[in-house]
Backbone as CSV, one residue per row, in Angstrom:
resi,resn,N_x,N_y,N_z,CA_x,CA_y,CA_z,C_x,C_y,C_z
1,UNK,0.887,-1.169,0.018,0.035,0.018,-0.009,0.885,1.246,-0.031
2,UNK,0.658,2.118,-0.962,1.481,3.323,-1.050,0.679,4.487,-0.661
3,UNK,1.332,5.445,-0.083,0.686,6.613,0.428,0.959,7.754,-0.621
4,UNK,-0.119,8.389,-1.021,-0.019,9.486,-2.025,-0.342,10.783,-1.275
5,UNK,0.772,11.596,-1.032,0.518,12.836,-0.243,-0.416,13.780,-0.995
6,UNK,-0.402,13.841,-2.319,-1.229,14.791,-3.047,-2.637,14.545,-2.847
7,UNK,-3.056,13.211,-2.812,-4.416,12.828,-2.662,-4.873,13.151,-1.201
8,UNK,-4.033,12.815,-0.207,-4.366,13.111,1.131,-4.427,14.645,1.378
9,UNK,-3.649,15.377,0.776,-3.689,16.838,0.874,-4.929,17.386,0.252
10,UNK,-5.279,16.918,-0.869,-6.493,17.317,-1.618,-7.754,17.041,-0.780
11,UNK,-7.787,15.858,-0.111,-8.939,15.509,0.714,-9.075,16.414,1.901
12,UNK,-7.894,16.692,2.583,-7.906,17.605,3.719,-8.345,18.964,3.325
13,UNK,-7.861,19.458,2.195,-8.251,20.766,1.798,-9.739,20.919,1.417
14,UNK,-10.258,19.965,0.784,-11.683,19.830,0.416,-12.498,19.852,1.784
15,UNK,-12.116,19.031,2.698,-12.828,18.978,4.004,-12.827,20.375,4.688
16,UNK,-11.699,20.983,4.573,-11.507,22.347,5.253,-12.428,23.374,4.556
17,UNK,-12.458,23.420,3.211,-13.287,24.268,2.469,-14.775,24.048,2.809
18,UNK,-15.211,22.796,2.918,-16.608,22.525,3.252,-16.929,22.974,4.618
19,UNK,-16.013,22.774,5.564,-16.296,23.201,6.965,-16.262,24.714,7.045
20,UNK,-15.408,25.398,6.325,-15.439,26.848,6.363,-16.687,27.393,5.725
21,UNK,-17.184,26.758,4.632,-18.391,27.230,4.011,-19.569,27.046,4.943
22,UNK,-19.709,25.966,5.674,-20.752,25.788,6.664,-20.668,26.775,7.786
23,UNK,-19.501,27.111,8.241,-19.369,28.118,9.340,-19.808,29.487,8.796
24,UNK,-19.412,29.861,7.635,-19.789,31.165,7.063,-21.342,31.241,6.811
25,UNK,-21.891,30.179,6.311,-23.363,30.149,6.117,-24.035,30.253,7.430
26,UNK,-23.678,29.534,8.384,-24.381,29.619,9.685,-24.177,30.936,10.316
27,UNK,-23.052,31.581,10.239,-22.808,32.877,10.762,-23.682,33.937,10.059
28,UNK,-23.877,33.847,8.747,-24.667,34.832,8.058,-26.144,34.551,8.394
29,UNK,-26.441,33.266,8.564,-27.921,32.964,8.858,-28.295,33.433,10.267
30,UNK,-27.446,33.246,11.192,-27.700,33.662,12.567,-27.703,35.163,12.683
31,UNK,-26.903,35.917,11.974,-26.829,37.328,11.916,-28.083,37.950,11.361
32,UNK,-28.682,37.303,10.390,-29.891,37.866,9.825,-31.057,37.604,10.771
33,UNK,-31.060,36.507,11.523,-32.187,36.300,12.369,-32.065,37.078,13.642
34,UNK,-30.946,37.668,13.963,-30.735,38.410,15.215,-31.118,39.917,14.976
35,UNK,-31.587,40.255,13.901,-31.946,41.616,13.620,-33.184,41.998,14.616
36,UNK,-32.995,43.162,15.260,-33.938,43.563,16.225,-35.220,44.128,15.560
37,UNK,-36.357,43.522,15.982,-37.635,43.941,15.415,-38.253,45.060,16.344
38,UNK,-39.095,45.774,15.763,-39.800,46.800,16.497,-40.689,46.153,17.564
39,UNK,-40.676,46.709,18.747,-41.498,46.278,19.882,-42.905,46.702,19.555
40,UNK,-43.830,45.793,19.768,-45.294,46.058,19.567,-45.886,46.124,20.998
41,UNK,-46.242,47.362,21.459,-46.714,47.539,22.800,-48.071,46.784,23.007
42,UNK,-48.761,46.463,22.015,-50.060,45.776,22.153,-49.903,44.230,22.428
43,UNK,-48.698,43.712,22.201,-48.458,42.351,22.418,-47.800,41.942,23.748
44,UNK,-47.516,42.921,24.630,-46.933,42.703,25.917,-47.991,42.808,26.969
45,UNK,-47.597,42.325,28.142,-48.519,42.412,29.304,-48.767,43.814,29.604
46,UNK,-49.918,44.141,30.159,-50.331,45.589,30.484,-49.343,46.287,31.371
47,UNK,-48.815,45.526,32.357,-47.819,46.192,33.228,-46.576,46.598,32.561
48,UNK,-46.253,46.014,31.469,-45.011,46.407,30.749,-45.299,47.270,29.523
49,UNK,-46.489,47.625,29.294,-46.890,48.397,28.092,-46.144,49.744,28.002
50,UNK,-46.107,50.519,29.121,-45.402,51.785,29.131,-43.919,51.665,28.712
51,UNK,-43.296,50.675,29.276,-41.852,50.404,28.927,-41.753,49.977,27.376
52,UNK,-42.701,49.208,26.966,-42.680,48.812,25.524,-42.803,50.067,24.633
53,UNK,-43.754,50.929,25.010,-43.991,52.179,24.218,-42.734,53.034,24.144
54,UNK,-42.060,53.083,25.308,-40.801,53.915,25.378,-39.727,53.331,24.504
55,UNK,-39.602,51.979,24.581,-38.589,51.251,23.803,-38.852,51.415,22.255
56,UNK,-40.121,51.288,21.919,-40.540,51.477,20.520,-40.113,52.820,20.004
57,UNK,-40.413,53.908,20.859,-40.070,55.240,20.440,-38.486,55.333,20.264
58,UNK,-37.726,54.712,21.125,-36.226,54.765,21.009,-35.805,54.093,19.734
59,UNK,-36.449,52.867,19.454,-36.166,52.163,18.176,-36.430,52.977,16.966
60,UNK,-37.517,53.655,16.957,-37.983,54.454,15.772,-36.989,55.543,15.590
61,UNK,-36.607,56.263,16.670,-35.589,57.383,16.648,-34.254,56.810,16.138
62,UNK,-33.776,55.728,16.572,-32.592,55.054,16.187,-32.686,54.778,14.706
63,UNK,-33.799,54.199,14.284,-33.941,53.907,12.829,-33.864,55.112,11.978
64,UNK,-34.484,56.195,12.397,-34.482,57.521,11.683,-33.040,58.025,11.642
65,UNK,-32.334,57.999,12.785,-30.975,58.541,12.728,-30.085,57.657,11.799
66,UNK,-30.308,56.344,11.807,-29.511,55.473,10.911,-29.798,55.783,9.467
67,UNK,-31.057,56.038,9.180,-31.495,56.414,7.856,-30.726,57.730,7.415
68,UNK,-30.739,58.725,8.341,-30.083,59.999,8.052,-28.611,59.782,7.809
69,UNK,-28.011,58.939,8.568,-26.524,58.589,8.374,-26.332,57.989,7.020
70,UNK,-27.207,57.119,6.600,-27.061,56.525,5.300,-27.206,57.552,4.175
71,UNK,-28.231,58.488,4.346,-28.464,59.529,3.354,-27.294,60.445,3.246
72,UNK,-26.666,60.757,4.473,-25.520,61.633,4.481,-24.275,60.966,4.068
73,UNK,-24.309,59.660,3.841,-23.160,58.803,3.417,-22.009,58.970,4.357
74,UNK,-22.311,58.828,5.736,-21.336,58.892,6.711,-20.538,57.582,6.702
75,UNK,-19.224,57.706,6.854,-18.335,56.542,6.832,-18.616,55.639,8.052
76,UNK,-18.268,54.368,7.998,-18.462,53.435,9.020,-17.742,53.879,10.301
77,UNK,-16.576,54.497,10.105,-15.789,54.893,11.280,-16.531,56.013,12.020
78,UNK,-17.211,56.861,11.363,-17.774,58.023,11.963,-19.320,57.773,12.303
79,UNK,-19.866,56.658,11.895,-21.255,56.393,11.978,-21.759,56.411,13.451
80,UNK,-21.058,55.803,14.331,-21.461,55.766,15.749,-21.571,57.116,16.326
81,UNK,-20.622,57.967,16.100,-20.623,59.292,16.643,-21.783,60.121,16.026
82,UNK,-22.046,59.887,14.754,-23.100,60.618,14.081,-24.434,60.237,14.645
83,UNK,-24.625,58.931,14.779,-25.917,58.463,15.324,-26.136,58.924,16.794
84,UNK,-25.044,58.824,17.620,-25.159,59.307,18.959,-25.551,60.817,19.054
85,UNK,-24.904,61.607,18.172,-25.224,63.039,18.170,-26.615,63.236,17.759
86,UNK,-27.097,62.519,16.806,-28.476,62.660,16.256,-29.520,62.246,17.440
87,UNK,-29.184,61.210,18.174,-30.042,60.782,19.241,-30.072,61.758,20.376
88,UNK,-29.038,62.507,20.590,-28.958,63.489,21.635,-29.802,64.703,21.379
89,UNK,-30.097,64.917,20.050,-30.893,66.081,19.663,-32.362,66.017,20.094
């Protein structure tokens, strides 16, 4: 029985590429599902409704500030500062 290093190396490389692909797909998939949805105050218990309304207002303001940053074509480096300044207004 002879050992062919080229065949062994090709098999290892193929396995590595397949595993890397699975990791990348799962990371993209989990990132998309982790997107924060707007809070609906009507679906929470009555004692938490005021907090839910406040959180929804914060989410809407954050969304508007993010949209303004997109329209202003703010760089990724400066985006956090821009959004924080917008939220403070």
